[in-house]
N, C-alpha and C positions, 0 to 999 in steps of 0.2 A: 482267174479261171485256169491259170497255168497248172496248178497243182491237181485240179480235177481232171484235166486232160492227161496228166501223168498217171492218175488212177485208172482211167480208161485204157491207156496204153499198156499198163501193167496187166490189166485183165486180158488184153488181146495178145500178150507176149507169153508164149508157152513156157519159157524158162523162169518166169517170175511167179511168185507165190499167189498173186491175186486171182480171184475168181469172183463172179457175180455173187455167189453164195457167201463168200468171205466178206465182201463189201457189205452185203445185207446184214451179216452178223454184227459188224462194227456199227452200222447205222442203227440197227435195232437196239444195240446196247446203249447208245447215246439217247435214243428216244425213250427207252424204258427208264433210264436214269432220270431224265427230265420229268417224265410222267409220274414217277414215284415221288417227286417233290412238287407236283402240280405246276410244272413249267412246260408250256406248249413249245412245239417245234420251232416256231419263229423266234422265241426267246432263247432257246438252246443255241440257235445259230449265232446270236449275239455273244453268248457265253464262249462258244468255240472260237469266234473271231478274237475276243479279248484274250483267250488262252493262247492262241497262236502267236500273238505279239509278245507274250511273256515266255513262252516255251522255246521259241526259235532261238533267241539269244543264248538261252541256257544250253541248248543242244549244240549250238555253234561253239560255245566255250568248251564243252566236253570234247568236241571233235578236235579242237586245237590242243587240248590237254592230252587226250588219249589216242588220237588218230581216228581216221574215219572207219577203218576196219574194226577197231575195238568198239566204237560207237554202234556200228551195225550189229555186232554180236550182242551188246547190252540190250539193244532194242529188240532183237530177236528173242533173247532170253526173257525179257519182260512180257513180250507179246504172246509167248507160246509155252509158258511154264507155270506151274503152281506156285512158283516163288516170285510172282509178279510184284507183290507188295514190297518184298525185300529188295528186289532190283530197283524198283521205282524209288524207294527210300534212299538207296545208295546213290542213285543218279541225281536226285533232287533233295538236297539238304532241307531240314526243317525250316531254316530261315528263308530259303528260296521258295518253298511251298507257301509260307506265310505271305511273301511278296506277291505270289501269284494270286492268292486269295484276295489280298487288298486290291490288286489291279483289276481283277474280275468284278469285285464289288463296286469299284469306282466306275467302271464302264457300264455295268448292267443295273446297278441299284439293288441287287439281291442282298439278302441277309448274309452276313459273313459266316454264320454257323451253317447255313445251307450250302454255301460254296465250299466251305472247309470239308463238309461231309461228302460232297460230290467230287472233290479234286482228285483223289486217287483213281477213281473210275474214269474221270475225264482224261487224265494223263494216260491211263492204260488204253483207252479207246484210241487216242491219238497215236500211241506207239504201235498199236495193232494196225492202224491205218497205214502208218509209214512203213511198217514191215511188209506190207503187201507188195512193195517193189523189190523185195529181196529175191535172190535165187537160192532156193533151199539146197540145191546140189553143189553150190559153189559160194561159200560165205565170203570169199575174197573178192567176188565180183561186185562192182558198184551197184548201189540201189538208187536208180534214177528218181524215184519218188522222194527218198530222203534227201538226195542231192538238190532237187528242185526246191524242197522246203527250206533247206539250209542256205542255199545260194541265191535265192530270189533277190533281185535288187529293189523290188517294190513290195510293200506289205500286202498289196492286193493279190500278188502272185502266190503268196503263201498263206492265204486266209482260209483257215480251217472251217470257219463259218460258211464260206462259199462252197467248200467241198461238201459239207453237210447238206446244204440246200440243194446243190446240183445232184448229189448222190441220191437224195430223196426223190427228186424229179426223175432221175434215170431209173431207179428201182420201182417207182410207183407212178408211171405215166398217167396223165389224166385220161379218164374214160372218154372215148370219142362219142360225140353226140349221135344218137340214133334217130333216124327219121321214122315217122309212123306211117 
């Protein structure tokens, strides 16, 4: 839940990009992607959990290669531009994307073709989520959401499936029971 708490913190921090409506946009994007493939929200949570275990090491490697500031800029570019597909392809080579598809298929049992078709939008939604911790007025400032995702010492702390689940609960609280 550590990453979800960082999402809430980013929403409450005036200098960070996050807002409830932006979080809603990311979550809606993931839900619509799943729904378009006949995948219910609980199954999308599994997809996102599997993806987080594959995406985190790839982003950690990029941070090592390019530096954290450059990684923040790449994520911001992917999350906020019409060139998202190009940026994502440059960040994640075809081989790596194929490994991600295989890893998600192994964890979820979904058809490889379905996962392959969903992967670019899945990655984009994660990058959009991670970008919520950025400070748009100062790109050099740390992004605590990204840092938490990259530096978590336990997989549970960086589980995007948990973020998806708790964000859904946060954005769509259960209706209180009404007495008659």
